[in-house]
DOVO-275619 format. One record per residue (C-alpha): z negated, x negated, y; residue number from 1. Coordinates in Angstrom, 2 decimals. Layout:
! residues N
{r {Z, X, Y}, NUM}
...
! end
This chain:
! residues 444
{r {2.71, 27.34, 21.28}, 1}
{r {3.52, 30.08, 18.80}, 2}
{r {7.15, 30.47, 19.94}, 3}
{r {7.81, 26.95, 18.81}, 4}
{r {6.21, 27.57, 15.36}, 5}
{r {8.34, 30.69, 14.93}, 6}
{r {11.52, 28.74, 16.03}, 7}
{r {10.65, 26.29, 13.24}, 8}
{r {9.98, 28.79, 10.76}, 9}
{r {13.27, 30.83, 11.46}, 10}
{r {15.24, 27.56, 11.08}, 11}
{r {14.33, 27.36, 7.46}, 12}
{r {17.10, 29.86, 6.30}, 13}
{r {19.66, 27.60, 7.92}, 14}
{r {18.86, 25.01, 5.23}, 15}
{r {20.38, 27.25, 2.56}, 16}
{r {23.84, 26.35, 4.09}, 17}
{r {25.10, 22.80, 3.40}, 18}
{r {27.36, 22.81, 6.52}, 19}
{r {24.62, 23.65, 8.91}, 20}
{r {23.19, 20.02, 8.75}, 21}
{r {24.31, 19.28, 12.33}, 22}
{r {23.36, 22.57, 13.63}, 23}
{r {19.77, 22.02, 12.57}, 24}
{r {19.91, 18.74, 14.17}, 25}
{r {21.13, 20.33, 17.41}, 26}
{r {18.43, 22.92, 17.32}, 27}
{r {15.74, 20.10, 16.95}, 28}
{r {17.22, 18.50, 20.16}, 29}
{r {17.08, 21.90, 21.93}, 30}
{r {13.50, 22.45, 20.91}, 31}
{r {12.47, 18.97, 22.05}, 32}
{r {13.94, 19.47, 25.48}, 33}
{r {12.44, 23.06, 25.70}, 34}
{r {9.10, 21.70, 24.91}, 35}
{r {9.35, 18.81, 27.32}, 36}
{r {10.20, 21.10, 30.30}, 37}
{r {7.56, 23.80, 29.24}, 38}
{r {4.56, 21.81, 29.86}, 39}
{r {2.76, 21.46, 33.09}, 40}
{r {1.56, 17.97, 33.61}, 41}
{r {-2.19, 18.22, 33.98}, 42}
{r {-5.20, 16.66, 32.32}, 43}
{r {-6.70, 19.97, 31.04}, 44}
{r {-5.76, 22.28, 28.21}, 45}
{r {-2.67, 24.34, 28.56}, 46}
{r {-1.11, 27.32, 26.66}, 47}
{r {-4.47, 28.05, 24.80}, 48}
{r {-4.46, 30.69, 22.10}, 49}
{r {-7.01, 31.26, 19.33}, 50}
{r {-6.06, 28.25, 17.17}, 51}
{r {-3.45, 26.46, 19.19}, 52}
{r {-3.41, 24.73, 22.54}, 53}
{r {-2.04, 21.58, 24.10}, 54}
{r {-3.20, 18.88, 26.48}, 55}
{r {-1.60, 15.67, 27.64}, 56}
{r {-2.58, 13.79, 24.31}, 57}
{r {-1.13, 16.55, 22.13}, 58}
{r {1.98, 16.87, 24.42}, 59}
{r {3.18, 13.16, 24.01}, 60}
{r {2.54, 13.17, 20.26}, 61}
{r {4.28, 16.59, 19.71}, 62}
{r {7.22, 15.45, 21.74}, 63}
{r {7.39, 12.13, 19.69}, 64}
{r {7.33, 14.12, 16.44}, 65}
{r {10.33, 16.25, 17.81}, 66}
{r {12.24, 13.15, 18.82}, 67}
{r {11.72, 11.25, 15.59}, 68}
{r {12.58, 14.33, 13.49}, 69}
{r {15.93, 14.55, 15.36}, 70}
{r {16.51, 10.82, 14.79}, 71}
{r {15.57, 11.06, 11.06}, 72}
{r {18.33, 13.76, 10.51}, 73}
{r {20.73, 11.43, 12.50}, 74}
{r {19.86, 8.36, 10.44}, 75}
{r {20.02, 10.22, 7.09}, 76}
{r {23.68, 11.11, 7.26}, 77}
{r {24.39, 9.47, 3.94}, 78}
{r {22.34, 12.31, 2.37}, 79}
{r {24.58, 14.87, 3.88}, 80}
{r {27.85, 12.82, 3.16}, 81}
{r {27.21, 12.51, -0.62}, 82}
{r {25.31, 15.99, -0.67}, 83}
{r {22.25, 14.52, -2.17}, 84}
{r {20.26, 17.67, -2.13}, 85}
{r {20.84, 17.80, 1.60}, 86}
{r {19.74, 21.34, 1.88}, 87}
{r {16.35, 20.52, 0.42}, 88}
{r {16.18, 17.36, 2.54}, 89}
{r {16.61, 19.47, 5.83}, 90}
{r {14.01, 21.92, 4.60}, 91}
{r {11.59, 18.96, 4.05}, 92}
{r {12.16, 17.78, 7.59}, 93}
{r {11.59, 21.24, 9.22}, 94}
{r {8.39, 21.68, 7.08}, 95}
{r {7.05, 18.37, 7.95}, 96}
{r {7.76, 18.96, 11.67}, 97}
{r {5.98, 22.34, 11.34}, 98}
{r {2.95, 20.71, 9.84}, 99}
{r {2.89, 17.89, 12.49}, 100}
{r {3.32, 20.51, 15.38}, 101}
{r {0.32, 22.55, 13.90}, 102}
{r {-1.77, 19.37, 13.40}, 103}
{r {-1.30, 18.11, 17.03}, 104}
{r {-1.59, 21.49, 18.64}, 105}
{r {-4.69, 22.77, 16.61}, 106}
{r {-7.92, 23.11, 18.89}, 107}
{r {-10.13, 23.80, 15.95}, 108}
{r {-11.39, 20.86, 13.77}, 109}
{r {-10.98, 22.60, 10.41}, 110}
{r {-7.41, 23.75, 11.24}, 111}
{r {-6.65, 20.14, 12.31}, 112}
{r {-7.92, 19.05, 8.90}, 113}
{r {-5.83, 21.57, 7.03}, 114}
{r {-2.56, 20.57, 8.62}, 115}
{r {-3.49, 16.87, 8.67}, 116}
{r {-3.58, 17.04, 4.84}, 117}
{r {-0.67, 19.43, 4.47}, 118}
{r {1.65, 16.90, 6.27}, 119}
{r {1.26, 14.63, 3.10}, 120}
{r {3.23, 16.96, 0.90}, 121}
{r {6.59, 16.85, 2.68}, 122}
{r {6.13, 13.01, 3.16}, 123}
{r {5.47, 12.62, -0.61}, 124}
{r {8.64, 14.73, -1.43}, 125}
{r {10.68, 12.43, 0.92}, 126}
{r {9.55, 9.27, -0.82}, 127}
{r {9.71, 10.62, -4.44}, 128}
{r {12.97, 12.53, -3.91}, 129}
{r {15.06, 10.21, -1.73}, 130}
{r {13.53, 6.68, -2.21}, 131}
{r {15.60, 3.80, -3.50}, 132}
{r {13.66, 2.17, -6.42}, 133}
{r {11.81, 3.48, -9.54}, 134}
{r {8.47, 2.13, -8.02}, 135}
{r {8.65, 5.03, -5.44}, 136}
{r {6.53, 7.19, -7.82}, 137}
{r {3.82, 4.63, -7.71}, 138}
{r {4.08, 4.29, -3.95}, 139}
{r {3.76, 8.06, -3.73}, 140}
{r {0.69, 8.04, -5.83}, 141}
{r {-0.78, 5.34, -3.63}, 142}
{r {-0.15, 7.32, -0.55}, 143}
{r {-1.56, 10.50, -1.95}, 144}
{r {-4.81, 9.20, -3.41}, 145}
{r {-5.71, 6.71, -0.66}, 146}
{r {-5.49, 9.38, 2.07}, 147}
{r {-6.72, 12.27, -0.16}, 148}
{r {-9.85, 10.56, -1.35}, 149}
{r {-10.66, 9.18, 2.22}, 150}
{r {-10.25, 12.71, 3.64}, 151}
{r {-12.79, 14.48, 1.38}, 152}
{r {-15.77, 12.98, 3.13}, 153}
{r {-14.19, 14.29, 6.39}, 154}
{r {-14.24, 17.83, 4.97}, 155}
{r {-17.92, 17.42, 3.99}, 156}
{r {-18.59, 16.16, 7.64}, 157}
{r {-16.81, 19.11, 9.21}, 158}
{r {-18.90, 21.66, 7.19}, 159}
{r {-22.08, 19.84, 7.96}, 160}
{r {-21.31, 20.02, 11.74}, 161}
{r {-20.27, 23.66, 11.47}, 162}
{r {-23.58, 24.46, 9.73}, 163}
{r {-25.41, 22.57, 12.52}, 164}
{r {-23.34, 23.40, 15.69}, 165}
{r {-21.57, 26.64, 14.74}, 166}
{r {-18.43, 25.76, 16.63}, 167}
{r {-15.52, 23.59, 15.66}, 168}
{r {-13.47, 23.74, 18.93}, 169}
{r {-12.54, 20.49, 20.25}, 170}
{r {-13.59, 21.14, 23.93}, 171}
{r {-16.89, 22.60, 22.99}, 172}
{r {-18.06, 19.60, 20.89}, 173}
{r {-21.66, 18.53, 21.77}, 174}
{r {-23.05, 14.95, 21.04}, 175}
{r {-26.48, 15.00, 19.35}, 176}
{r {-28.86, 12.31, 18.26}, 177}
{r {-29.76, 13.86, 15.00}, 178}
{r {-26.54, 12.83, 13.24}, 179}
{r {-26.85, 9.81, 10.82}, 180}
{r {-24.70, 6.91, 9.97}, 181}
{r {-23.28, 8.89, 7.02}, 182}
{r {-22.10, 11.64, 9.19}, 183}
{r {-20.44, 8.91, 11.33}, 184}
{r {-18.80, 7.36, 8.25}, 185}
{r {-17.46, 10.69, 6.87}, 186}
{r {-15.93, 11.66, 10.28}, 187}
{r {-13.89, 8.48, 11.03}, 188}
{r {-13.18, 6.96, 7.56}, 189}
{r {-10.22, 9.29, 6.86}, 190}
{r {-8.60, 8.36, 10.19}, 191}
{r {-9.18, 4.59, 9.67}, 192}
{r {-7.30, 4.83, 6.33}, 193}
{r {-4.39, 6.65, 7.89}, 194}
{r {-3.90, 4.38, 10.71}, 195}
{r {-4.32, 2.14, 8.56}, 196}
{r {-7.12, -0.40, 8.99}, 197}
{r {-7.04, -3.66, 7.21}, 198}
{r {-8.67, -3.63, 3.82}, 199}
{r {-7.64, 0.05, 3.26}, 200}
{r {-4.02, -0.70, 4.24}, 201}
{r {-2.45, -1.34, 0.80}, 202}
{r {-0.78, 2.15, 0.54}, 203}
{r {1.32, 1.58, 3.67}, 204}
{r {3.62, -1.40, 2.60}, 205}
{r {4.41, 0.24, -0.67}, 206}
{r {5.21, 3.64, 0.87}, 207}
{r {7.46, 2.09, 3.44}, 208}
{r {9.34, -0.26, 1.21}, 209}
{r {10.01, 2.61, -1.30}, 210}
{r {10.78, 5.44, 1.26}, 211}
{r {14.25, 6.33, 2.36}, 212}
{r {14.95, 5.48, 6.14}, 213}
{r {13.91, 9.00, 7.30}, 214}
{r {10.51, 8.49, 5.22}, 215}
{r {9.76, 5.23, 6.88}, 216}
{r {10.76, 6.62, 10.43}, 217}
{r {8.43, 9.44, 10.17}, 218}
{r {5.62, 7.28, 8.57}, 219}
{r {5.74, 4.63, 11.24}, 220}
{r {6.77, 6.96, 14.11}, 221}
{r {4.23, 9.79, 13.76}, 222}
{r {2.03, 9.81, 10.59}, 223}
{r {0.15, 6.65, 11.56}, 224}
{r {-0.49, 8.28, 14.88}, 225}
{r {-2.52, 11.06, 13.20}, 226}
{r {-5.44, 8.56, 12.59}, 227}
{r {-5.53, 7.59, 16.24}, 228}
{r {-5.30, 11.10, 17.45}, 229}
{r {-8.03, 12.23, 15.06}, 230}
{r {-10.34, 9.35, 16.27}, 231}
{r {-9.73, 10.34, 20.01}, 232}
{r {-10.85, 13.88, 19.10}, 233}
{r {-14.00, 13.26, 17.05}, 234}
{r {-15.38, 10.44, 19.19}, 235}
{r {-16.74, 13.14, 21.51}, 236}
{r {-19.21, 13.91, 18.77}, 237}
{r {-19.98, 10.32, 17.92}, 238}
{r {-20.81, 8.73, 21.40}, 239}
{r {-24.31, 7.53, 20.47}, 240}
{r {-23.44, 6.41, 16.92}, 241}
{r {-20.34, 4.80, 18.04}, 242}
{r {-22.07, 2.52, 20.48}, 243}
{r {-24.20, 1.32, 17.66}, 244}
{r {-21.62, 0.96, 14.86}, 245}
{r {-18.09, 0.70, 16.34}, 246}
{r {-18.31, -3.18, 16.54}, 247}
{r {-17.85, -3.28, 12.82}, 248}
{r {-14.32, -1.45, 12.82}, 249}
{r {-13.33, -3.30, 16.02}, 250}
{r {-14.07, -6.71, 14.31}, 251}
{r {-12.09, -5.78, 11.03}, 252}
{r {-9.22, -4.42, 13.18}, 253}
{r {-8.81, -7.66, 15.10}, 254}
{r {-9.51, -10.11, 12.28}, 255}
{r {-7.27, -8.02, 10.02}, 256}
{r {-4.53, -7.92, 12.61}, 257}
{r {-4.55, -11.81, 12.68}, 258}
{r {-4.44, -12.10, 8.85}, 259}
{r {-1.73, -9.39, 8.41}, 260}
{r {0.34, -11.35, 11.11}, 261}
{r {0.12, -14.39, 8.87}, 262}
{r {1.30, -12.27, 5.91}, 263}
{r {4.21, -11.07, 7.99}, 264}
{r {5.39, -14.68, 8.46}, 265}
{r {6.01, -15.17, 4.76}, 266}
{r {7.76, -11.81, 3.95}, 267}
{r {11.43, -12.19, 2.66}, 268}
{r {11.96, -8.36, 2.68}, 269}
{r {12.95, -7.15, 6.08}, 270}
{r {11.53, -3.60, 5.59}, 271}
{r {8.18, -5.12, 4.24}, 272}
{r {8.00, -7.27, 7.36}, 273}
{r {8.29, -4.39, 9.78}, 274}
{r {5.82, -2.45, 7.76}, 275}
{r {3.22, -5.26, 7.94}, 276}
{r {3.83, -5.63, 11.64}, 277}
{r {2.90, -1.94, 11.90}, 278}
{r {-0.52, -2.74, 10.35}, 279}
{r {-1.06, -5.77, 12.75}, 280}
{r {-0.22, -3.45, 15.81}, 281}
{r {-2.49, -0.66, 14.61}, 282}
{r {-5.39, -3.23, 14.26}, 283}
{r {-5.18, -3.59, 18.01}, 284}
{r {-5.10, 0.11, 18.62}, 285}
{r {-8.32, 0.50, 16.40}, 286}
{r {-9.94, -2.12, 18.55}, 287}
{r {-8.97, -0.20, 21.80}, 288}
{r {-10.29, 3.00, 20.50}, 289}
{r {-13.55, 1.72, 19.29}, 290}
{r {-14.53, 0.19, 22.71}, 291}
{r {-14.79, 3.93, 23.71}, 292}
{r {-13.65, 3.08, 27.24}, 293}
{r {-11.06, 4.80, 29.31}, 294}
{r {-8.88, 1.84, 29.48}, 295}
{r {-9.10, 1.69, 25.65}, 296}
{r {-8.12, 5.22, 24.97}, 297}
{r {-5.17, 5.10, 27.54}, 298}
{r {-3.91, 1.83, 26.17}, 299}
{r {-4.17, 2.94, 22.52}, 300}
{r {-2.33, 6.16, 23.40}, 301}
{r {0.45, 4.41, 25.19}, 302}
{r {0.77, 1.80, 22.42}, 303}
{r {0.83, 4.47, 19.76}, 304}
{r {3.82, 6.10, 21.57}, 305}
{r {5.54, 2.86, 22.05}, 306}
{r {5.05, 1.60, 18.54}, 307}
{r {6.33, 4.94, 17.12}, 308}
{r {9.71, 4.48, 18.94}, 309}
{r {10.06, 0.71, 18.41}, 310}
{r {9.12, 0.58, 14.73}, 311}
{r {11.18, 3.50, 13.89}, 312}
{r {14.18, 1.79, 15.62}, 313}
{r {13.48, -1.42, 13.63}, 314}
{r {13.54, 0.56, 10.34}, 315}
{r {16.85, 2.16, 11.28}, 316}
{r {18.44, -1.31, 11.94}, 317}
{r {17.17, -2.62, 8.46}, 318}
{r {18.61, 0.56, 6.85}, 319}
{r {22.04, -0.04, 8.65}, 320}
{r {22.37, -3.43, 7.06}, 321}
{r {20.99, -2.21, 3.77}, 322}
{r {23.78, 0.39, 3.57}, 323}
{r {26.39, -2.45, 4.03}, 324}
{r {24.90, -5.25, 1.99}, 325}
{r {22.87, -3.37, -0.57}, 326}
{r {19.89, -5.70, -0.03}, 327}
{r {16.97, -5.90, 2.25}, 328}
{r {16.36, -9.58, 1.58}, 329}
{r {16.26, -11.98, 4.55}, 330}
{r {18.28, -14.48, 2.50}, 331}
{r {21.19, -12.03, 1.91}, 332}
{r {20.87, -10.66, 5.38}, 333}
{r {21.24, -13.93, 7.25}, 334}
{r {24.05, -14.66, 9.54}, 335}
{r {24.53, -11.02, 10.62}, 336}
{r {25.85, -11.99, 14.14}, 337}
{r {29.00, -12.99, 12.21}, 338}
{r {29.02, -9.88, 9.97}, 339}
{r {27.95, -7.14, 12.62}, 340}
{r {28.23, -8.77, 16.01}, 341}
{r {27.93, -5.71, 17.98}, 342}
{r {24.70, -4.62, 16.13}, 343}
{r {22.89, -7.98, 17.04}, 344}
{r {22.44, -6.73, 20.58}, 345}
{r {20.36, -3.83, 19.37}, 346}
{r {18.40, -6.22, 17.08}, 347}
{r {17.59, -8.24, 20.16}, 348}
{r {16.60, -5.22, 22.40}, 349}
{r {14.35, -3.66, 19.69}, 350}
{r {12.88, -7.10, 18.64}, 351}
{r {11.97, -7.94, 22.19}, 352}
{r {10.24, -4.57, 22.72}, 353}
{r {8.32, -5.17, 19.37}, 354}
{r {6.81, -8.36, 20.97}, 355}
{r {5.88, -6.50, 24.18}, 356}
{r {8.54, -7.81, 26.48}, 357}
{r {9.07, -6.02, 29.88}, 358}
{r {9.93, -3.33, 30.64}, 359}
{r {8.95, -1.78, 27.36}, 360}
{r {5.93, 0.72, 26.85}, 361}
{r {4.54, -1.96, 24.36}, 362}
{r {3.83, -4.27, 27.21}, 363}
{r {1.87, -1.57, 29.23}, 364}
{r {-0.12, -0.60, 26.13}, 365}
{r {-0.88, -4.14, 25.22}, 366}
{r {-1.98, -5.11, 28.73}, 367}
{r {-4.38, -2.09, 28.74}, 368}
{r {-5.70, -2.99, 25.23}, 369}
{r {-6.16, -6.73, 26.26}, 370}
{r {-8.07, -5.77, 29.40}, 371}
{r {-10.50, -3.26, 27.67}, 372}
{r {-11.15, -5.62, 24.68}, 373}
{r {-11.87, -8.67, 26.66}, 374}
{r {-14.04, -6.66, 29.03}, 375}
{r {-15.84, -5.31, 25.97}, 376}
{r {-16.57, -8.80, 24.60}, 377}
{r {-15.08, -12.14, 25.74}, 378}
{r {-15.08, -13.34, 22.11}, 379}
{r {-12.43, -11.01, 21.17}, 380}
{r {-10.09, -13.13, 23.38}, 381}
{r {-9.74, -15.68, 20.66}, 382}
{r {-8.36, -13.01, 18.14}, 383}
{r {-6.20, -11.41, 20.85}, 384}
{r {-4.53, -14.78, 21.66}, 385}
{r {-3.64, -15.26, 18.01}, 386}
{r {-2.52, -11.61, 17.58}, 387}
{r {-0.16, -11.69, 20.54}, 388}
{r {1.19, -15.20, 19.68}, 389}
{r {1.81, -14.48, 16.01}, 390}
{r {3.40, -11.04, 16.90}, 391}
{r {6.02, -13.04, 18.86}, 392}
{r {6.41, -15.54, 16.04}, 393}
{r {7.13, -13.17, 13.27}, 394}
{r {9.35, -11.07, 15.29}, 395}
{r {11.45, -14.15, 16.37}, 396}
{r {11.40, -15.25, 12.59}, 397}
{r {12.77, -11.72, 11.70}, 398}
{r {15.47, -11.95, 14.45}, 399}
{r {16.56, -15.59, 14.17}, 400}
{r {16.61, -15.71, 10.22}, 401}
{r {18.57, -12.39, 9.94}, 402}
{r {21.15, -12.86, 12.89}, 403}
{r {21.75, -16.69, 12.63}, 404}
{r {22.30, -19.17, 9.93}, 405}
{r {24.86, -19.18, 7.06}, 406}
{r {26.46, -15.92, 6.20}, 407}
{r {25.83, -14.78, 2.57}, 408}
{r {28.87, -15.94, 0.49}, 409}
{r {29.30, -12.51, -1.11}, 410}
{r {30.31, -11.07, 2.25}, 411}
{r {33.83, -11.89, 3.43}, 412}
{r {34.44, -9.21, 5.99}, 413}
{r {33.29, -8.03, 9.45}, 414}
{r {31.60, -4.58, 9.75}, 415}
{r {31.24, -2.48, 12.84}, 416}
{r {28.69, 0.22, 13.18}, 417}
{r {29.48, 4.05, 13.54}, 418}
{r {29.07, 5.70, 16.93}, 419}
{r {26.28, 7.67, 15.28}, 420}
{r {24.35, 4.61, 14.55}, 421}
{r {24.72, 3.12, 18.27}, 422}
{r {23.58, 6.61, 19.51}, 423}
{r {20.61, 6.55, 17.18}, 424}
{r {19.41, 3.08, 18.39}, 425}
{r {20.10, 4.10, 22.04}, 426}
{r {17.86, 7.11, 21.67}, 427}
{r {15.12, 4.81, 20.32}, 428}
{r {15.49, 2.22, 23.03}, 429}
{r {15.93, 4.40, 26.15}, 430}
{r {12.53, 6.37, 26.04}, 431}
{r {10.78, 3.08, 24.95}, 432}
{r {11.94, 1.35, 28.16}, 433}
{r {12.40, 4.08, 30.69}, 434}
{r {9.07, 6.24, 30.11}, 435}
{r {7.31, 3.41, 31.69}, 436}
{r {8.48, 4.79, 35.00}, 437}
{r {6.36, 7.91, 34.72}, 438}
{r {3.27, 6.80, 32.94}, 439}
{r {1.19, 7.37, 36.00}, 440}
{r {0.53, 10.95, 34.57}, 441}
{r {-1.53, 9.18, 31.92}, 442}
{r {-2.95, 6.24, 33.67}, 443}
{r {-4.21, 7.93, 36.93}, 444}
! end
């Protein structure tokens, strides 16, 4: 694992040269493929060192981080074209990738916490530095304080466990009956805010709406997954407490998912609609994790990977139209089938994946989550019915209102996409729909 960390560190000097933008992009591609072929597909830990290691959960999320980082640079070509601090931008992407790599490959809980918090810094710089509106400062403060304040109890919980157990390595965790509900709350609350759970979700829509396309992609693609990954790791400490208390978060996740779906249906900002749909999807993932069943963990993991690719692709599509029309309003962006006919196909493909149409990974994750939640309690069926139905409703609302209808009177021309943009969308869609052929590694 150390060789990838050194590769990322030694890529930083390339940021000093403006013309090395696409070279950094190519190196990210190369590292992603090297990482993919380096891993032996087994269920145990691999490539262990003192602080770093990798198992099948880490592998998927690290590879997703590499993939989204590549696509971030590809989507942000406008930063390079106008030389809007492009060197500093590439440095931020490399630094963020370094933090994410260290987070997902840490085998020590304290090291995980350290890198988990450090990933906030480059994200904050991306939002404040390259955001679109003056409100980006407020959105950055929201992001920082929500996640930092929720993470402080986690640090106290880690110190308490170290004082009691003496060891913070993930695969040496031991469940004990002496922990109380306060320890349980400290250990999971930071991850629930990061996902985010309904009630503590207010930082996410503002951060997404004010962030540049690269910030939205990494937020939706990887940073929301830090919460699910953290829950997967700490639940081996909290089995007994989880059985007693998890129903609370499961209920909030499902009810919140339905309520946020209703909020989605009255959004007029396309980016805000995609951001709120992330909260609805993550509510289902929280429900799956809280059942503490094998199906729940597998379904949540698959759904997190699928959501990372699908949501990131939708943010790219919204940005492509925003760069042409200068607005994200669904009123201005109506009739896009007349304005950008070749892009409508990609809107359809990614929208259908967003509502879990076959053969996307979203479908596989959703089937697993439906099974585990209904087997946990048949009452959850009522919320899951509404959650799945409303997901289709707001996705169809987004697709039909943006692609069909009267074209905005200020637009008199027809626009075609760049080859770069079609490649960008292709690289989102292909893994989302072809990885389903090899998920037996996880499901078996």
